[in-house]
C-alpha positions as a Markdown table, in Angstrom:
| # | Residue | x | y | z |
|---|---|---|---|---|
| 1 | Met | -39.0 | 0.3 | 9.6 |
| 2 | Val | -35.9 | -2.4 | 9.7 |
| 3 | Trp | -32.3 | -1.7 | 10.8 |
| 4 | Phe | -29.3 | -3.8 | 10.2 |
| 5 | Ile | -25.7 | -3.4 | 11.4 |
| 6 | Thr | -24.1 | -0.4 | 8.9 |
| 7 | Val | -19.4 | -0.1 | 9.1 |
| 8 | Leu | -17.6 | 2.7 | 7.8 |
| 9 | Val | -14.5 | 1.7 | 5.9 |
| 10 | Asn | -11.6 | 3.1 | 5.0 |
| 11 | Val | -9.6 | 1.4 | 2.1 |
| 12 | Thr | -7.7 | 5.0 | 1.2 |
| 13 | Leu | -5.1 | 2.4 | 0.8 |
| 14 | Met | -6.5 | -0.2 | -2.1 |
| 15 | Gly | -6.2 | 3.6 | -4.3 |
| 16 | Val | -11.0 | 3.1 | -4.1 |
| 17 | Val | -12.4 | 6.5 | -4.9 |
| 18 | Pro | -14.7 | 7.3 | -3.1 |
| 19 | Pro | -12.1 | 6.1 | -0.1 |
| 20 | Ile | -15.1 | 5.8 | 2.8 |
| 21 | Gly | -17.8 | 4.5 | 2.3 |
| 22 | Trp | -20.2 | 3.1 | 4.6 |
| 23 | Val | -21.4 | -1.4 | 3.6 |
| 24 | Gln | -24.6 | -2.7 | 5.2 |
| 25 | Gly | -25.5 | -6.3 | 6.8 |
| 26 | Asn | -27.7 | -8.1 | 5.7 |
| 27 | Gln | -29.4 | -9.8 | 9.1 |
| 28 | Pro | -32.5 | -7.2 | 9.7 |
| 29 | Phe | -33.3 | -6.4 | 13.0 |
| 30 | Arg | -37.1 | -4.6 | 13.9 |
| 31 | Asp | -35.9 | -1.6 | 15.6 |
| 32 | Lys | -32.6 | 0.4 | 16.4 |
| 33 | Ala | -32.0 | -1.2 | 19.9 |
| 34 | Glu | -31.9 | -4.5 | 18.9 |
| 35 | Cys | -29.9 | -3.9 | 15.9 |
| 36 | Glu | -27.4 | -2.1 | 19.2 |
| 37 | Leu | -27.4 | -4.8 | 20.9 |
| 38 | Val | -26.2 | -6.8 | 18.4 |
| 39 | Ile | -23.8 | -4.7 | 18.0 |
| 40 | Pro | -21.2 | -5.4 | 20.3 |
| 41 | Leu | -21.0 | -9.7 | 20.6 |
| 42 | Thr | -20.6 | -9.2 | 16.2 |
| 43 | Ala | -18.8 | -6.2 | 16.1 |
| 44 | Pro | -15.5 | -8.2 | 17.0 |
| 45 | Gly | -15.7 | -10.5 | 13.6 |
| 46 | Ile | -16.7 | -7.2 | 11.9 |
| 47 | His | -13.2 | -6.2 | 12.3 |
| 48 | Met | -12.3 | -9.9 | 11.0 |
| 49 | Asn | -13.9 | -9.7 | 8.1 |
| 50 | Ile | -12.9 | -5.8 | 6.2 |
| 51 | Glu | -9.8 | -7.2 | 7.6 |
| 52 | Met | -9.5 | -10.1 | 5.6 |
| 53 | Ala | -11.9 | -9.4 | 2.7 |
| 54 | Thr | -9.9 | -6.0 | 2.1 |
| 55 | Gln | -6.3 | -7.5 | 3.0 |
| 56 | Gly | -5.0 | -5.9 | 5.1 |
| 57 | Leu | -5.4 | -2.7 | 3.5 |
| 58 | Gly | -9.3 | -1.1 | 5.1 |
| 59 | Glu | -10.6 | 0.4 | 8.2 |
| 60 | Val | -13.6 | -0.5 | 10.2 |
| 61 | Leu | -14.5 | 3.6 | 11.8 |
| 62 | Glu | -17.1 | 3.2 | 12.8 |
| 63 | Ile | -19.7 | 1.1 | 13.9 |
| 64 | Val | -23.6 | 1.9 | 13.6 |
| 65 | Cys | -27.2 | 1.5 | 12.9 |
| 66 | Met | -29.1 | 2.6 | 10.5 |
| 67 | Thr | -32.5 | 1.4 | 7.9 |
| 68 | Glu | -31.6 | 0.9 | 4.0 |
| 69 | Pro | -32.1 | 5.0 | 2.8 |
| 70 | Glu | -30.3 | 5.8 | 5.3 |
| 71 | Trp | -27.0 | 3.5 | 4.3 |
| 72 | Ile | -28.1 | 4.6 | 0.3 |
| 73 | Glu | -27.8 | 8.6 | 1.6 |
| 74 | Arg | -24.4 | 8.7 | 3.5 |
| 75 | Asn | -23.2 | 6.5 | 0.8 |
| 76 | Val | -24.4 | 9.7 | -1.7 |
| 77 | Glu | -22.9 | 12.2 | 1.3 |
| 78 | Leu | -19.4 | 10.1 | 0.4 |
| 79 | Glu | -20.2 | 10.4 | -3.3 |
| 80 | His | -21.1 | 7.5 | -4.4 |
| 81 | Asp | -23.6 | 6.8 | -6.9 |
| 82 | Val | -27.3 | 6.0 | -6.1 |
| 83 | Pro | -27.2 | 2.2 | -7.1 |
| 84 | Asp | -28.6 | 1.0 | -10.3 |
| 85 | Asp | -29.8 | -2.0 | -9.3 |
| 86 | Leu | -31.9 | -0.2 | -6.2 |
| 87 | Glu | -35.4 | -2.1 | -6.5 |
| 88 | Leu | -32.3 | -5.7 | -5.9 |
| 89 | Lys | -31.1 | -3.8 | -3.2 |
| 90 | Val | -33.9 | -2.9 | -1.1 |
| 91 | Arg | -35.3 | -4.9 | 1.6 |
| 92 | Pro | -37.9 | -6.7 | 3.1 |
| 93 | Lys | -40.5 | -4.5 | 4.8 |
| 94 | Thr | -40.5 | -6.9 | 8.6 |
| 95 | Pro | -37.5 | -9.0 | 9.6 |
| 96 | Glu | -39.2 | -11.7 | 8.6 |
| 97 | Gly | -39.8 | -10.5 | 5.2 |
| 98 | Thr | -43.0 | -9.8 | 5.1 |
């Protein structure tokens, strides 16, 4: 199982519907513990990237580690559509891509 840093973002001020969603990073980790060790190191940069990407209208609500299937499931629970290009969204099975 591969884990990714995943960020819950609120963009209510941007008028996006649904206004809250999970954004998943692209760096894979071998296990959840390895992923969680990186969060404190990357959190400031994540906050800054969300601030810049949303022009100050978005806010980070939570930063956690989850698998891609969990990311998709949690976004569906928040009323986001299941991605049409799901095959393109599936990450490598291992951090090395093998």
